[in-house]
GUTORTI-231407 format. One record per atom (N, C-alpha, C, O): x, y, z; residue in one letter. Coordinates in steps of 0.2 Angstrom, whole numbers, padded with zeros to 4 digits, always signed. Example, Ala and Ser with C-alpha at 12.3 -4.5 7.8 and 13.67 -1.06 7.14 Angstrom:
<nodes>
+0066-0028+0039A/+0062-0022+0039A/+0066-0016+0039A/+0071-0017+0042A/+0064-0011+0035S/+0068-0005+0036S/+0064+0000+0039S/+0067+0006+0040S/
</nodes>
This chain:
<nodes>
+0100-0015+0800X/+0105-0009+0798X/+0107-0005+0804X/+0113-0003+0804X/+0103-0005+0809X/+0105+0000+0815X/+0110-0004+0819X/+0113-0001+0824X/+0112-0010+0818X/+0117-0014+0821X/+0124-0013+0818X/+0129-0016+0821X/+0125-0010+0813X/+0131-0010+0809X/+0133-0003+0807X/+0129+0001+0806X/+0140-0002+0808X/+0143+0004+0805X/+0148+0002+0800X/+0153-0002+0802X/+0148+0004+0794X/+0152+0002+0789X/+0155+0008+0786X/+0152+0013+0784X/+0162+0007+0785X/+0165+0013+0781X/+0171+0010+0777X/+0172+0004+0777X/+0173+0014+0772X/+0178+0012+0768X/+0184+0017+0768X/+0183+0023+0768X/+0190+0014+0769X/+0196+0018+0769X/+0202+0015+0765X/+0202+0009+0763X/+0206+0019+0763X/+0212+0017+0759X/+0218+0015+0763X/+0219+0018+0769X/+0223+0011+0760X/+0229+0010+0764X/+0235+0014+0760X/+0240+0014+0762X/+0233+0017+0755X/+0238+0022+0751X/+0235+0029+0751X/+0229+0030+0754X/+0239+0033+0749X/+0237+0040+0749X/+0235+0043+0742X/+0233+0048+0741X/+0235+0038+0737X/+0234+0041+0730X/+0228+0044+0728X/+0227+0048+0724X/+0222+0041+0731X/+0216+0043+0729X/+0212+0047+0735X/+0206+0049+0734X/+0216+0049+0740X/+0213+0053+0745X/+0209+0059+0743X/+0212+0063+0739X/+0203+0060+0745X/+0199+0065+0743X/+0195+0064+0737X/+0190+0068+0735X/+0196+0059+0733X/+0193+0057+0727X/+0186+0053+0728X/+0186+0050+0733X/+0181+0054+0724X/+0175+0050+0725X/+0176+0043+0722X/+0182+0042+0719X/+0171+0039+0723X/+0172+0032+0720X/+0173+0032+0712X/+0171+0037+0709X/+0177+0028+0710X/+0179+0027+0703X/+0172+0027+0699X/+0167+0023+0701X/+0172+0030+0693X/+0166+0030+0689X/+0163+0023+0687X/+0158+0022+0686X/+0168+0018+0686X/+0166+0011+0684X/+0163+0008+0690X/+0158+0004+0689X/+0165+0010+0696X/+0162+0007+0702X/+0155+0010+0703X/+0150+0006+0704X/+0154+0016+0702X/+0148+0020+0702X/+0143+0017+0697X/+0137+0015+0698X/+0145+0016+0691X/+0141+0013+0685X/+0139+0006+0687X/+0133+0005+0686X/+0143+0002+0690X/+0141-0005+0692X/+0136-0005+0697X/+0131-0009+0697X/+0137-0001+0702X/+0132+0000+0708X/+0125+0002+0705X/+0120-0001+0707X/+0125+0007+0701X/+0119+0009+0698X/+0116+0004+0694X/+0110+0003+0694X/+0120+0000+0690X/+0117-0005+0686X/+0114-0011+0690X/+0109-0014+0688X/+0116-0012+0696X/+0114-0017+0701X/+0108-0014+0705X/+0106-0018+0710X/+0107-0008+0705X/+0101-0004+0709X/+0104-0003+0716X/+0099-0002+0720X/+0110-0002+0717X/+0113+0000+0723X/+0114+0007+0724X/+0117+0010+0720X/+0111+0010+0729X/+0112+0018+0729X/+0119+0019+0731X/+0123+0016+0734X/+0121+0025+0727X/+0128+0027+0728X/+0128+0033+0733X/+0125+0038+0731X/+0131+0033+0739X/+0131+0038+0743X/+0137+0042+0742X/+0142+0040+0740X/+0137+0049+0744X/+0143+0053+0744X/+0148+0050+0748X/+0147+0048+0754X/+0154+0050+0745X/+0160+0047+0749X/+0166+0049+0745X/+0167+0050+0739X/+0171+0051+0750X/+0178+0053+0747X/+0183+0049+0751X/+0182+0047+0757X/+0188+0046+0747X/+0193+0042+0749X/+0197+0045+0755X/+0198+0051+0755X/+0198+0041+0760X/+0202+0044+0766X/+0207+0038+0768X/+0205+0032+0767X/+0212+0039+0771X/+0217+0034+0773X/+0215+0032+0780X/+0212+0035+0784X/+0215+0025+0781X/+0214+0022+0788X/+0218+0025+0793X/+0224+0027+0792X/+0216+0025+0799X/+0219+0028+0805X/+0219+0023+0811X/+0215+0018+0811X/+0223+0024+0816X/+0223+0020+0822X/+0216+0020+0825X/+0213+0016+0828X/+0213+0026+0825X/+0206+0027+0827X/+0201+0023+0824X/+0197+0020+0828X/+0202+0021+0818X/+0197+0016+0814X/+0198+0010+0817X/+0194+0006+0819X/+0205+0008+0819X/+0206+0001+0822X/+0203+0000+0828X/+0200-0005+0830X/+0203+0006+0832X/+0200+0005+0839X/+0192+0005+0839X/+0189+0003+0843X/+0189+0008+0834X/+0182+0009+0833X/+0178+0004+0829X/+0172+0003+0830X/+0182+0000+0826X/+0179-0006+0822X/+0181-0013+0824X/+0186-0014+0826X/+0176-0017+0823X/+0177-0024+0825X/+0181-0028+0820X/+0185-0033+0821X/+0180-0026+0814X/+0183-0030+0808X/+0186-0025+0803X/+0183-0019+0802X/+0192-0026+0801X/+0196-0022+0797X/+0197-0027+0791X/+0201-0032+0791X/+0194-0025+0785X/+0194-0030+0779X/+0198-0027+0774X/+0197-0021+0772X/+0202-0031+0771X/+0206-0029+0765X/+0204-0033+0759X/+0201-0039+0760X/+0205-0031+0753X/+0203-0034+0747X/+0208-0039+0744X/+0207-0044+0741X/+0215-0037+0746X/+0220-0041+0743X/+0226-0041+0747X/+0226-0038+0753X/+0231-0045+0745X/+0237-0046+0750X/+0241-0040+0751X/+0244-0039+0756X/+0241-0035+0746X/+0245-0029+0747X/+0241-0025+0752X/+0244-0022+0756X/+0234-0025+0752X/+0230-0021+0757X/+0232-0024+0764X/+0233-0020+0769X/+0232-0031+0765X/+0233-0034+0771X/+0240-0032+0774X/+0241-0030+0780X/+0245-0032+0769X/+0252-0030+0772X/+0252-0023+0774X/+0255-0021+0779X/+0249-0018+0770X/+0249-0011+0772X/+0245-0011+0779X/+0247-0007+0783X/+0239-0014+0780X/+0235-0014+0786X/+0239-0016+0792X/+0239-0012+0797X/+0243-0021+0791X/+0247-0024+0797X/+0252-0018+0799X/+0254-0017+0804X/+0255-0015+0793X/+0261-0010+0795X/+0258-0004+0798X/+0260-0001+0803X/+0252-0002+0795X/+0249+0004+0798X/+0245+0004+0805X/+0244+0008+0808X/+0243-0002+0806X/+0239-0004+0812X/+0243-0008+0817X/+0240-0012+0820X/+0249-0006+0818X/+0253-0009+0824X/+0253-0017+0824X/+0253-0020+0829X/+0253-0020+0818X/+0253-0027+0818X/+0247-0031+0820X/+0247-0037+0820X/+0241-0027+0820X/+0235-0030+0822X/+0235-0034+0828X/+0233-0040+0829X/+0236-0030+0834X/+0236-0033+0841X/+0230-0037+0843X/+0230-0042+0846X/+0224-0035+0840X/+0217-0038+0842X/+0215-0043+0837X/+0209-0045+0837X/+0219-0044+0832X/+0217-0049+0826X/+0211-0047+0823X/+0206-0051+0822X/+0210-0041+0821X/+0204-0039+0817X/+0205-0039+0810X/+0200-0038+0806X/+0211-0039+0807X/+0212-0039+0800X/+0211-0045+0796X/+0214-0051+0799X/+0207-0045+0791X/+0207-0051+0787X/+0205-0049+0780X/+0203-0043+0778X/+0206-0054+0775X/+0203-0053+0768X/+0196-0054+0768X/+0193-0058+0771X/+0193-0050+0763X/+0185-0051+0763X/+0184-0059+0761X/+0179-0061+0763X/+0188-0062+0756X/+0186-0068+0754X/+0188-0074+0759X/+0186-0079+0758X/+0191-0072+0765X/+0192-0076+0770X/+0186-0079+0773X/+0186-0084+0777X/+0180-0076+0772X/+0174-0078+0775X/+0170-0082+0771X/+0164-0084+0772X/+0173-0084+0765X/+0170-0088+0760X/+0174-0095+0760X/+0179-0096+0763X/+0172-0099+0755X/+0176-0105+0754X/+0182-0104+0750X/+0187-0108+0749X/+0183-0098+0748X/+0189-0095+0744X/+0194-0092+0749X/+0198-0087+0747X/+0195-0094+0755X/+0199-0091+0760X/+0206-0090+0757X/+0209-0094+0754X/+0209-0084+0758X/+0216-0082+0756X/+0216-0079+0749X/+0221-0076+0748X/+0211-0080+0745X/+0211-0077+0738X/+0210-0069+0739X/+0207-0066+0743X/+0213-0066+0734X/+0213-0059+0733X/+0207-0057+0728X/+0205-0061+0724X/+0204-0051+0729X/+0199-0048+0725X/+0203-0044+0720X/+0207-0039+0723X/+0202-0045+0714X/+0206-0040+0709X/+0203-0033+0709X/+0197-0032+0710X/+0208-0029+0709X/+0206-0021+0709X/+0204-0019+0702X/+0208-0020+0697X/+0198-0017+0701X/+0196-0016+0694X/+0199-0009+0691X/+0199-0008+0685X/+0202-0006+0695X/+0206+0000+0693X/+0212-0002+0688X/+0213+0001+0683X/+0214-0008+0689X/+0220-0011+0685X/+0217-0016+0680X/+0219-0016+0674X/+0212-0020+0682X/+0209-0025+0677X/+0204-0022+0673X/+0203-0025+0667X/+0200-0017+0675X/+0194-0015+0671X/+0188-0019+0671X/+0183-0018+0668X/+0189-0025+0675X/+0183-0029+0676X/+0179-0028+0682X/+0180-0032+0687X/+0174-0023+0681X/+0170-0022+0687X/+0165-0027+0689X/+0163-0028+0694X/+0163-0031+0684X/+0158-0036+0685X/+0161-0042+0689X/+0158-0044+0694X/+0168-0044+0688X/+0171-0049+0692X/+0172-0047+0699X/+0171-0050+0704X/+0174-0040+0700X/+0175-0038+0706X/+0169-0037+0710X/+0169-0039+0716X/+0163-0035+0707X/+0157-0035+0710X/+0155-0042+0713X/+0153-0042+0718X/+0156-0047+0708X/+0154-0054+0710X/+0158-0056+0717X/+0155-0059+0721X/+0164-0055+0717X/+0168-0057+0722X/+0167-0053+0729X/+0166-0056+0734X/+0166-0046+0728X/+0164-0042+0734X/+0157-0044+0736X/+0156-0045+0743X/+0152-0045+0732X/+0146-0047+0734X/+0146-0054+0738X/+0143-0055+0744X/+0150-0059+0735X/+0151-0065+0739X/+0154-0064+0746X/+0152-0067+0751X/+0159-0060+0746X/+0163-0059+0752X/+0158-0056+0757X/+0158-0057+0763X/+0154-0051+0755X/+0150-0047+0760X/+0144-0051+0762X/+0143-0050+0768X/+0142-0055+0758X/+0136-0060+0761X/+0139-0065+0766X/+0136-0066+0771X/+0145-0067+0765X/+0148-0072+0770X/+0150-0068+0776X/+0149-0071+0782X/+0153-0062+0775X/+0154-0058+0781X/+0148-0056+0785X/+0148-0056+0791X/+0143-0054+0782X/+0136-0053+0785X/+0134-0059+0789X/+0132-0058+0795X/+0134-0065+0786X/+0133-0071+0790X/+0137-0072+0796X/+0134-0074+0802X/+0144-0071+0796X/+0148-0071+0801X/+0146-0066+0807X/+0146-0067+0813X/+0145-0060+0805X/+0143-0055+0810X/+0136-0056+0813X/+0135-0055+0819X/+0131-0059+0809X/+0125-0061+0812X/+0125-0066+0818X/+0121-0066+0822X/+0131-0070+0817X/+0132-0075+0822X/+0134-0072+0829X/+0133-0075+0834X/+0136-0066+0829X/+0139-0063+0835X/+0134-0058+0838X/+0136-0054+0842X/+0128-0057+0835X/+0124-0052+0837X/+0120-0055+0843X/+0116-0051+0846X/
</nodes>
């Protein structure tokens, strides 16, 4: 855990300052995952320079990230499922679908594959 710094940022301004969605909080608690205090904030160029990976959940996030982060000069931007056999697929936003179970499964799959990728580079 001391080898990683992980953060979450938005590519839009709609939820800035808000805590995680209650459906997300409920799903995390159901799975026994601690919920830490967090408020939505928008990604900045400083984030780009400070992080090795910039991960988006869907095609809209990726488009916004490229626009906001000068076209990704260091090739840090990717979709989370790009680290799995489902390369290129989007993770559905449960804000719209209401399906927090499916989103959880997809995010878990992507995070496990991303962790494997990161461990290769330690």
